[in-house]
Structure formats: C-alpha cells, structure tokens
C-alpha positions as CSV (number, residue, x, y, z in Angstrom):
1,X,29.9,0.3,-30.6
2,X,28.6,2.0,-33.7
3,X,25.0,0.9,-33.9
4,X,22.4,1.5,-36.6
5,X,18.7,0.7,-36.1
6,X,16.7,0.5,-39.3
7,X,13.1,1.7,-38.7
8,X,12.2,4.2,-36.0
9,X,8.8,3.1,-35.1
10,X,7.3,1.4,-32.0
11,X,10.1,-1.1,-31.9
12,X,13.1,0.7,-33.4
13,X,13.0,4.0,-31.6
14,X,12.9,2.6,-28.1
15,X,15.8,0.2,-29.0
16,X,17.9,3.0,-30.6
17,X,17.5,5.3,-27.6
18,X,18.2,2.6,-25.1
19,X,21.4,1.6,-27.0
20,X,22.4,5.3,-26.9
21,X,21.8,5.6,-23.2
22,X,24.0,2.7,-22.3
23,X,27.0,4.1,-24.2
24,X,26.7,3.1,-27.9
25,X,26.8,5.7,-30.7
26,X,23.5,5.2,-32.5
27,X,22.0,6.2,-35.9
28,X,18.3,5.7,-36.2
29,X,17.6,5.2,-39.8
30,X,14.1,6.3,-40.8
31,X,13.2,6.4,-44.5
32,X,10.1,8.5,-43.9
33,X,11.5,12.1,-44.2
34,X,8.6,13.7,-42.2
35,X,9.2,11.3,-39.3
36,X,13.0,11.8,-39.5
37,X,12.6,15.5,-39.4
38,X,10.4,15.3,-36.3
39,X,13.0,13.1,-34.6
40,X,15.8,15.4,-35.5
41,X,13.9,18.3,-34.0
42,X,13.5,16.4,-30.8
43,X,9.8,15.6,-31.2
44,X,8.7,12.0,-30.4
45,X,5.7,10.5,-32.2
46,X,5.8,7.4,-30.0
47,X,3.8,7.9,-26.8
48,X,6.2,5.6,-24.8
49,X,9.1,7.9,-25.7
50,X,9.3,11.2,-23.9
51,X,10.4,14.1,-26.2
52,X,12.7,15.3,-23.4
53,X,14.5,12.0,-23.4
54,X,15.0,12.2,-27.1
55,X,16.2,15.8,-26.9
56,X,18.8,14.9,-24.3
57,X,20.3,12.1,-26.4
58,X,20.3,14.3,-29.5
59,X,22.2,17.1,-27.6
60,X,24.8,14.6,-26.3
61,X,25.4,13.4,-29.9
62,X,25.0,9.7,-29.0
63,X,21.8,9.5,-31.1
64,X,21.2,10.8,-34.6
65,X,18.1,10.4,-36.8
66,X,18.8,10.1,-40.5
67,X,17.1,9.2,-43.8
68,X,20.4,9.1,-45.7
69,X,21.7,5.5,-46.0
70,X,25.2,6.8,-46.3
71,X,25.0,7.3,-42.5
72,X,24.9,3.5,-42.2
73,X,28.6,3.4,-43.1
74,X,31.0,1.9,-40.6
75,X,28.4,0.2,-38.3
76,X,29.4,-2.5,-35.8
77,X,25.9,-3.7,-35.2
78,X,22.8,-3.1,-37.4
79,X,19.3,-4.0,-36.2
80,X,16.4,-4.4,-38.7
81,X,13.1,-3.4,-37.1
82,X,11.0,-2.8,-40.3
83,X,7.3,-3.7,-40.8
84,X,6.3,-7.2,-42.0
85,X,2.7,-6.6,-43.1
86,X,0.3,-8.8,-45.1
87,X,-0.4,-8.1,-48.7
88,X,-3.5,-9.8,-50.1
89,X,-3.4,-12.0,-46.9
90,X,0.1,-13.2,-47.8
91,X,3.4,-12.3,-45.9
92,X,5.1,-9.2,-47.3
93,X,8.9,-9.2,-46.7
94,X,9.6,-6.4,-49.1
95,X,10.8,-4.1,-46.2
96,X,13.1,-6.7,-44.9
97,X,14.5,-7.3,-48.3
98,X,15.0,-3.6,-48.9
99,X,16.8,-3.2,-45.5
100,X,19.0,-6.2,-46.2
101,X,20.0,-5.0,-49.6
102,X,20.8,-1.6,-48.2
103,X,22.9,-2.9,-45.4
104,X,24.8,-5.2,-47.7
105,X,26.3,-2.1,-49.4
106,X,27.8,-0.9,-46.1
107,X,28.7,-4.3,-44.5
108,X,32.3,-4.6,-43.4
109,X,34.1,-7.7,-42.0
110,X,33.4,-8.3,-38.3
111,X,30.0,-6.5,-38.3
112,X,26.8,-8.0,-37.0
113,X,23.3,-7.8,-38.5
114,X,20.3,-8.7,-36.4
115,X,16.7,-9.1,-37.7
116,X,14.0,-8.2,-35.1
117,X,11.0,-8.0,-37.5
118,X,8.5,-10.8,-36.8
119,X,8.4,-13.3,-39.6
120,X,8.1,-17.0,-40.4
121,X,10.9,-19.6,-39.6
122,X,13.6,-19.6,-42.1
123,X,13.5,-15.9,-43.1
124,X,16.8,-14.9,-41.5
125,X,18.7,-17.9,-43.1
126,X,16.9,-18.1,-46.4
127,X,16.1,-14.4,-47.2
128,X,18.3,-12.1,-45.2
129,X,21.6,-14.0,-45.3
130,X,21.7,-14.4,-49.2
131,X,21.0,-10.7,-49.6
132,X,23.8,-9.7,-47.3
133,X,26.3,-12.1,-48.9
134,X,25.4,-11.2,-52.5
135,X,25.5,-7.4,-51.9
136,X,28.7,-7.4,-49.8
137,X,30.8,-10.3,-51.3
138,X,31.3,-11.5,-47.7
139,X,30.4,-14.8,-46.2
140,X,27.9,-15.0,-43.3
141,X,29.3,-16.8,-40.2
142,X,32.9,-16.3,-41.4
143,X,33.3,-12.7,-42.4
144,X,30.3,-11.2,-40.6
145,X,27.7,-12.2,-38.0
146,X,24.0,-12.7,-38.4
147,X,21.2,-13.2,-35.8
148,X,17.6,-13.0,-35.1
149,X,16.1,-11.5,-31.9
150,X,12.4,-11.1,-31.8
151,X,10.9,-7.8,-30.6
152,X,8.7,-8.0,-27.5
153,X,7.6,-4.3,-27.3
154,X,4.2,-3.8,-25.8
155,X,3.1,-0.2,-26.5
156,X,1.6,1.5,-23.4
157,X,2.9,-1.1,-21.0
158,X,4.7,0.8,-18.2
159,X,5.7,-2.4,-16.3
160,X,7.3,-4.4,-19.0
161,X,9.7,-2.3,-21.0
162,X,12.5,-3.1,-23.4
163,X,15.2,-3.3,-20.8
164,X,13.4,-5.6,-18.3
165,X,11.7,-7.9,-20.7
166,X,13.7,-11.1,-21.3
167,X,15.2,-11.0,-24.8
168,X,15.5,-14.0,-27.0
169,X,18.7,-14.1,-29.0
170,X,20.0,-16.4,-31.8
171,X,22.7,-16.7,-34.3
172,X,23.6,-18.3,-37.6
173,X,26.6,-19.9,-35.9
174,X,27.8,-20.2,-32.3
175,X,30.2,-17.2,-32.9
176,X,27.3,-15.2,-34.3
177,X,25.2,-16.0,-31.2
178,X,27.9,-14.8,-28.9
179,X,28.1,-11.5,-30.8
180,X,24.4,-11.0,-30.8
181,X,24.1,-11.9,-27.1
182,X,27.0,-9.6,-26.2
183,X,25.2,-6.6,-27.8
184,X,21.8,-7.3,-26.2
185,X,23.4,-7.9,-22.8
186,X,24.3,-4.2,-22.8
187,X,20.7,-3.0,-23.4
188,X,18.5,-5.6,-21.6
189,X,18.6,-7.1,-18.2
190,X,18.2,-10.7,-19.4
191,X,19.0,-12.5,-22.6
192,X,17.7,-16.0,-23.5
193,X,19.8,-17.8,-26.1
194,X,18.0,-20.0,-28.6
195,X,19.4,-23.2,-30.1
196,X,19.0,-21.8,-33.6
197,X,17.6,-19.0,-35.8
198,X,14.4,-20.9,-36.7
199,X,13.6,-21.8,-33.1
200,X,13.8,-18.0,-32.2
201,X,11.6,-17.1,-35.2
202,X,9.0,-19.8,-34.3
203,X,9.0,-18.7,-30.7
204,X,7.9,-15.2,-31.6
205,X,5.1,-16.2,-33.9
206,X,3.9,-18.8,-31.4
207,X,3.8,-16.3,-28.6
208,X,1.3,-14.2,-30.7
209,X,-0.5,-17.3,-32.0
210,X,-1.1,-18.3,-28.4
211,X,-2.7,-15.0,-27.6
212,X,-4.6,-14.9,-30.9
213,X,-6.2,-18.4,-30.4
214,X,-7.2,-17.7,-26.8
215,X,-8.7,-14.3,-27.6
216,X,-10.7,-16.1,-30.4
217,X,-11.9,-18.6,-27.8
218,X,-13.2,-16.0,-25.4
219,X,-14.7,-13.9,-28.2
220,X,-16.7,-17.0,-29.3
221,X,-17.6,-17.7,-25.7
222,X,-18.9,-14.2,-25.3
223,X,-21.2,-14.7,-28.3
224,X,-22.5,-18.0,-27.0
225,X,-23.0,-16.6,-23.5
226,X,-25.0,-13.7,-24.8
227,X,-27.2,-16.2,-26.7
228,X,-27.7,-18.2,-23.5
229,X,-28.4,-15.1,-21.4
230,X,-25.3,-15.7,-19.3
231,X,-22.9,-13.0,-18.0
232,X,-19.6,-13.9,-19.7
233,X,-17.7,-11.4,-17.7
234,X,-18.7,-12.9,-14.3
235,X,-18.0,-16.4,-15.8
236,X,-14.4,-15.3,-16.7
237,X,-13.9,-13.7,-13.3
238,X,-14.9,-17.0,-11.6
239,X,-12.7,-19.1,-13.9
240,X,-9.8,-16.8,-13.2
241,X,-9.8,-17.7,-9.5
242,X,-8.3,-21.1,-10.4
243,X,-4.6,-20.8,-9.4
244,X,-3.3,-23.4,-11.8
245,X,-4.0,-24.6,-15.4
246,X,-5.9,-21.5,-16.5
247,X,-4.9,-18.1,-17.9
248,X,-7.7,-15.5,-18.1
249,X,-8.2,-13.8,-21.5
250,X,-11.0,-11.2,-22.1
251,X,-13.2,-10.7,-25.1
252,X,-13.4,-7.5,-27.1
253,X,-14.2,-5.9,-30.4
254,X,-11.4,-8.0,-32.2
255,X,-7.7,-8.0,-32.3
256,X,-5.4,-5.2,-33.5
257,X,-1.9,-3.9,-33.6
258,X,0.9,-5.1,-35.9
259,X,1.3,-8.5,-34.2
260,X,-1.9,-10.4,-33.4
261,X,-3.8,-10.0,-36.7
262,X,-0.7,-10.7,-38.8
263,X,1.9,-12.9,-37.1
264,X,-0.2,-16.1,-36.9
265,X,-1.0,-15.8,-40.6
266,X,2.8,-15.8,-41.3
267,X,3.1,-19.2,-39.6
268,X,0.0,-20.6,-41.2
269,X,0.9,-19.4,-44.7
270,X,4.4,-20.7,-44.4
271,X,3.4,-24.2,-43.4
272,X,0.8,-24.3,-46.1
273,X,2.9,-22.9,-48.9
274,X,6.0,-25.0,-48.0
275,X,4.5,-28.2,-46.9
276,X,0.9,-28.2,-48.0
277,X,-0.4,-28.5,-44.5
278,X,-3.1,-26.4,-42.9
279,X,-2.7,-24.9,-39.4
280,X,-6.4,-25.3,-38.8
281,X,-6.6,-23.7,-35.3
282,X,-4.9,-20.5,-36.6
283,X,-7.3,-20.2,-39.5
284,X,-10.3,-20.8,-37.3
285,X,-9.1,-18.2,-34.8
286,X,-8.5,-15.8,-37.6
287,X,-12.1,-16.2,-38.9
288,X,-13.5,-15.6,-35.4
289,X,-11.5,-12.6,-34.6
290,X,-11.9,-11.0,-38.0
291,X,-15.7,-11.3,-37.7
292,X,-15.8,-9.8,-34.2
293,X,-16.2,-6.1,-35.4
294,X,-19.3,-7.3,-37.4
295,X,-20.6,-8.9,-34.3
296,X,-20.2,-5.6,-32.4
297,X,-22.1,-3.8,-35.1
298,X,-24.9,-6.4,-35.0
299,X,-25.2,-6.0,-31.2
300,X,-25.4,-2.2,-31.5
301,X,-27.9,-2.6,-34.4
302,X,-30.1,-4.9,-32.3
303,X,-30.0,-2.6,-29.3
304,X,-31.1,0.4,-31.3
305,X,-34.0,-1.5,-32.8
306,X,-35.0,-3.1,-29.5
307,X,-34.7,0.0,-27.3
308,X,-35.5,2.9,-29.6
309,X,-37.2,1.3,-32.6
310,X,-34.7,2.8,-35.0
311,X,-32.1,1.6,-37.4
312,X,-28.3,2.3,-37.5
313,X,-28.9,4.4,-40.6
314,X,-29.1,8.0,-39.5
315,X,-28.4,7.2,-35.8
316,X,-26.0,9.5,-34.0
317,X,-23.3,7.3,-32.4
318,X,-20.4,8.2,-30.3
319,X,-17.4,5.8,-30.7
320,X,-15.2,6.0,-27.6
321,X,-11.6,5.1,-28.5
322,X,-10.1,4.3,-31.8
323,X,-6.6,2.8,-31.0
324,X,-6.3,-0.9,-30.8
325,X,-5.4,-0.8,-27.1
326,X,-5.6,1.6,-24.2
327,X,-2.8,4.1,-23.6
328,X,-1.6,4.2,-27.1
329,X,-2.2,6.1,-30.4
330,X,-1.6,2.9,-32.4
331,X,-4.4,2.3,-34.8
332,X,-2.7,-0.4,-36.9
333,X,-5.3,-3.1,-37.7
334,X,-7.5,-1.6,-34.9
335,X,-10.9,-3.4,-34.6
336,X,-12.2,-0.1,-33.2
337,X,-11.5,1.5,-36.6
338,X,-13.2,-1.4,-38.4
339,X,-16.3,-1.0,-36.2
340,X,-16.4,2.7,-37.0
341,X,-16.0,2.2,-40.7
342,X,-18.8,-0.4,-40.8
343,X,-21.2,1.8,-38.9
344,X,-20.5,4.7,-41.3
345,X,-21.0,2.4,-44.3
346,X,-24.4,1.6,-42.9
347,X,-25.3,5.3,-42.8
348,X,-24.7,6.0,-39.1
349,X,-23.5,9.5,-38.1
350,X,-20.4,8.5,-36.1
351,X,-18.3,10.8,-34.0
352,X,-15.1,9.4,-32.6
353,X,-13.4,10.5,-29.4
354,X,-9.8,9.5,-28.7
355,X,-7.4,11.7,-26.7
356,X,-4.4,10.2,-28.5
357,X,-5.7,10.9,-32.0
358,X,-6.7,14.3,-33.3
359,X,-6.8,14.0,-37.1
360,X,-7.8,11.6,-39.8
361,X,-11.5,11.8,-38.9
362,X,-10.8,11.4,-35.2
363,X,-12.2,14.2,-33.1
364,X,-12.0,14.8,-29.4
365,X,-15.4,15.6,-27.8
366,X,-15.4,16.6,-24.1
367,X,-17.8,14.5,-22.0
368,X,-20.0,17.3,-20.6
369,X,-23.7,17.7,-19.9
370,X,-23.7,21.1,-21.6
371,X,-23.0,21.9,-25.2
372,X,-19.3,21.8,-25.7
373,X,-16.7,20.5,-28.2
374,X,-17.0,20.2,-31.9
375,X,-20.5,21.1,-33.1
376,X,-21.6,21.9,-29.6
377,X,-22.7,18.3,-28.9
378,X,-22.7,16.5,-25.5
379,X,-22.9,12.9,-24.7
380,X,-26.6,13.1,-24.2
381,X,-27.1,14.2,-27.8
382,X,-26.1,10.7,-29.1
383,X,-28.5,7.9,-29.6
384,X,-25.9,5.3,-28.6
385,X,-22.3,5.1,-27.3
386,X,-20.0,2.2,-28.2
387,X,-17.0,1.9,-25.9
388,X,-14.2,0.4,-28.0
389,X,-10.9,1.4,-26.3
390,X,-11.0,2.3,-22.6
391,X,-8.2,4.9,-22.4
392,X,-7.5,6.0,-18.8
393,X,-8.4,9.6,-19.7
394,X,-12.1,8.7,-20.1
395,X,-14.4,9.3,-17.2
396,X,-16.5,6.1,-17.7
397,X,-18.8,6.8,-14.7
398,X,-19.7,10.2,-16.1
399,X,-20.2,8.6,-19.5
400,X,-22.6,6.1,-18.1
401,X,-24.5,8.7,-16.2
402,X,-25.2,10.9,-19.3
403,X,-25.6,8.3,-22.1
404,X,-29.0,7.0,-23.3
405,X,-27.4,3.7,-24.1
406,X,-23.8,2.2,-24.0
407,X,-22.4,-0.9,-25.6
408,X,-19.3,-1.7,-23.6
409,X,-17.1,-4.0,-25.7
410,X,-14.4,-4.3,-23.1
411,X,-16.4,-5.2,-20.0
412,X,-15.0,-2.3,-17.9
413,X,-18.2,-0.4,-17.1
414,X,-20.6,-1.3,-14.3
415,X,-23.7,-3.1,-15.5
416,X,-26.8,-1.0,-15.6
417,X,-30.2,-1.1,-17.5
418,X,-28.8,1.2,-20.2
419,X,-25.2,-0.3,-20.2
420,X,-24.7,-3.6,-22.0
421,X,-21.5,-5.4,-21.9
422,X,-20.4,-7.5,-24.9
C-alpha cells in the first residue's frame, strides 16, 4: 500500500520505517524542514532508530522523508501522529486540525485515515471526520475509511517495541475497522479491536491516567515517609513481594514526556467542559506530580543548610540527567529540567550532565577525580549532586565515591551517610 505518516517524531518515525520494512511504500511527512533534511540525509534524531536502518530504507526507495504536502497525493493509508499539547492548561488540537485539513485535499475514494495522536474521546468523530468530509467532498464510512489507533511507543524500551506491543484499533464503521485492522496486522504482531472510536480513545487516556495517579500516590507516600523517618524504598520493595492485587510504582522528581503530564488533563478537561463534572482524582494527582520538582529543590535546600550551613544561592550543583526517563534524549515536560530551572532561579550555579544532550545549556562533564571536562571541574568540586535521570552510561558507584553529597531522586544508589534517597 501507499502509506503516508504525518509527523516523524517518537511515534511517527518508528511506524513509518516499520511499514516500509514490511513492504509498503511510505512517505514520512515532516513539516520541520531541518528535521526532514536530516532524515533525507539518513541521520536519525530518534535514539530508538538506528541511522543505518534509516539509510537502508532510503536507498531501497521504500521510505521517503518529505515536507512537501504534494507528496501525500495518492495515499491508500494516512496515519496522523502529530503532537497534542496543552496550551494554557487546555487541550490544543491545532496540529490534528492542520493535519486533517491537509489530508482532506488529497483524500481519494477508498483511502483510509487513522488518528494515533492521544486525545479525548470524541475527537476522531467530532473533529477529524468533519474536516476530512468538508475538505474532500466525500462521506466518511461510505467513500473513505476513518479510524483511531492509540500509540503505545515507550522511548528507550528495548523489550516492548512497536511490532510486539498489542495495538488497539477502531473504526467509524465496521468496514472502517476492517480496513484499519488490515493495515496494522501487517506492522504489528497483535491487533486488539475496540467496539468504537470513543472506547479506543478513552482506553489510551485511561492507560496514562492510571500511571499518573499511581505515581502521584507513591510521590506523596515518599514525602510522608521522609517526614516519619521511614525508608520508602524498602517499604515499596516489601509491598512489591505481594504476588496479587499490587503493582509497584516508584517515586521520582515528577512526571515527564508527552503523555503523563498531558493526557490525563485531556480527559479531565473534556469531562468538565462538556458535562460540568470534575475528575477529582486526576486533578489531585496533577497537583501532587506538578509540585514534585519543588519538593526535590526543598530537599536539596534543606540538605545544604543542614550539612554545610549554606544556601542554594551560590552553591555549585551538578545535576545528573536531564531527560524525562533513562536511555532517551526526550526532555518534553521533563521534571529534571524543571528542577534545574528552579535551582538556577534561586541563584545556584548548576552544571548539567546528560550523555544524550549536548546543547541547550546541557554539558557533558566526565566523572573523574582529576580536573577534566568543561571548566576543568571534577565531581569533587561540586557542593551537591542531584541525580535526576539515571542513564545507564553513568557510573553511579564512582559518583557516590567522589561526591560530597548526593540527593538520589530515583532510589537507584546505595544508601550511605552522604547519599540520601528521595
């Protein structure tokens, strides 16, 4: 089939390349010209996608990167994988609307359009379908097919990839569902049909709401345990031995990425704006997780005062990791970045080390006892270390051996007199 994937980010690029590998002819539409030029040159900016893999598909001609919407012409299947951010804490569907309006101009009878972008229930039916019908003059469900299939990409996860993660599929009509399922059956090992568009849309936001709420629960538990003088990490390990009725979640500096800080708000905002009801648990979880970076800063502030009789202002702090999760360069909504920004606002001299990020104020400092790296500084030169993202490239034992004080926000370092866990 002739496949177009709109958006070549963490979701769209893996999908486009997988579709090309199984035999489809794929156009990866990327409106960012700089990104598009990198892809066309065979250079991947997504860490889960090897550049050699991209180059192989480019050479074979089964994958093409383009920022020219004329290259969308003649598609059999088009998948929308554009961002759905928040603007002033309200859902922003502008990218979905833009993509839908663009596809409508190239939509032909018999084609299929699938939305993968996470959104609130009703978006495919009430927002995307009218755009496609108005711009094409065709009727959805009769002249062309429409579906929703939520993305389940987990950047940096080598075990669960696009092809082996069960894929929820849905359609506007039964015929639409069959078309959508037929396509995804070629790129994934297992498809899971939903009874309708809204059920599939709600399933996605609920998956992330479930994680969001449980992370908020353990974040608040960590604060309470610290007040009580109880080791929350040991507590969670003990609770995690229960073989039924319990799933272990771990505290941290907050929640990040495109999904967790945003998707539950889509659901809460939709319920409130359409029906006047408040999804209280989501809003409470949002309050807890959004305040977690401030809690990390307070813990660091207290440690500097208690241990060294000094304030954050003027303190030299090494922030270890800036991405929102290990093994990725993704800094979208990263709580680590929020901690760094707050410390700098308070007057701290913060140096950031992250092997995946080398610009935008992020500098890589080698962990050595001698003078090395930018400015000739070593770990021992810092007043405090705050571990925010435990990338596998970090030698945590060496870090602990050389640091004067470490605040471990992820609970991955061995407890020691100068190492405190959140």
